[in-house]
C-alpha positions in Angstrom: -6.9 19.6 -25.9 -10.5 18.1 -26.1 -10.2 17.7 -29.8 -7.0 16.1 -29.4 -8.5 13.2 -26.8 -11.5 12.7 -29.6 -8.4 10.6 -31.2 -8.3 7.0 -29.6 -4.2 7.2 -30.0 -4.3 9.0 -26.2 -4.2 6.0 -23.6 -3.9 8.3 -20.5 -4.6 11.7 -19.5 -3.3 13.8 -16.6 -6.6 15.9 -16.2 -5.7 19.3 -13.9 -8.8 19.9 -11.6 -8.1 24.0 -11.8 -8.2 25.2 -15.4 -9.3 28.5 -16.7 -11.8 28.2 -18.9 -13.4 24.7 -18.0 -12.8 22.6 -14.6 -11.7 18.9 -15.0 -14.7 17.3 -13.8 -16.4 18.9 -16.7 -13.8 18.0 -19.1 -13.7 14.4 -17.9 -17.4 14.4 -18.9 -17.0 15.6 -22.4 -14.1 13.1 -22.9 -16.1 10.6 -21.6 -19.0 11.3 -23.6 -17.0 11.6 -27.1 -15.0 8.5 -26.7 -17.0 6.0 -24.4 -19.5 5.2 -27.3 -16.2 3.7 -29.4 -14.9 1.8 -26.4 -11.4 3.9 -26.1 -12.2 6.1 -23.3 -8.9 7.2 -21.7 -7.7 6.4 -18.4 -8.0 9.7 -16.4 -5.7 10.7 -13.5 -7.2 13.8 -11.9 -4.1 16.0 -10.7 -5.0 18.7 -7.7 -3.5 21.0 -5.0 -6.7 20.0 -2.9 -5.8 17.3 -0.4 -9.2 16.9 1.7 -10.2 13.3 2.9 -13.3 13.0 0.6 -11.6 14.5 -2.5 -10.5 11.4 -4.2 -14.1 10.1 -3.6 -15.2 13.1 -5.6 -13.1 12.5 -8.4 -13.6 8.8 -8.8 -17.6 9.7 -8.7 -17.0 11.9 -11.6 -15.7 9.3 -14.0 -11.9 9.6 -13.1 -9.8 6.6 -12.4 -7.3 7.8 -10.6 -6.0 10.9 -8.5 -2.6 12.1 -7.4 -2.3 15.3 -5.5 0.0 18.1 -6.3 3.3 18.6 -5.6 3.6 15.0 -7.7 6.3 12.9 -6.5 7.6 10.5 -8.8 7.0 7.3 -7.3 3.5 8.4 -7.2 3.2 9.3 -10.7 5.4 6.0 -11.1 2.4 4.0 -9.5 -0.6 5.7 -11.0 0.8 5.2 -14.9 1.5 1.8 -13.8 -2.3 1.1 -12.3 -3.2 2.6 -15.8 -1.3 0.3 -17.7 -2.4 -2.5 -16.0 -5.9 -1.3 -16.6 -5.4 -0.6 -20.1 -4.0 -3.9 -20.7 -6.9 -5.8 -19.0 -9.5 -4.0 -21.1 -7.8 -5.0 -24.5 -7.8 -8.3 -23.8 
């Protein structure tokens, strides 16, 4: 997945926080370092079952742009995608 994300055609990433080989925070750092230089960093939405009060702030501080908790509800996903699209359109202006 990290290799595929080197290509700037990917605009939005739903980043699972808990993965077997690398957590989502480390993956986000690698994506940022690979694509920030070109100014094409994707909008990264953290996806996690963690629901503690400070968890959203932790993921945003790690470089993610938004946060969704599992189980994902369609309205919440739609709202997150709308925020991502607005952000990407503003960045391209």
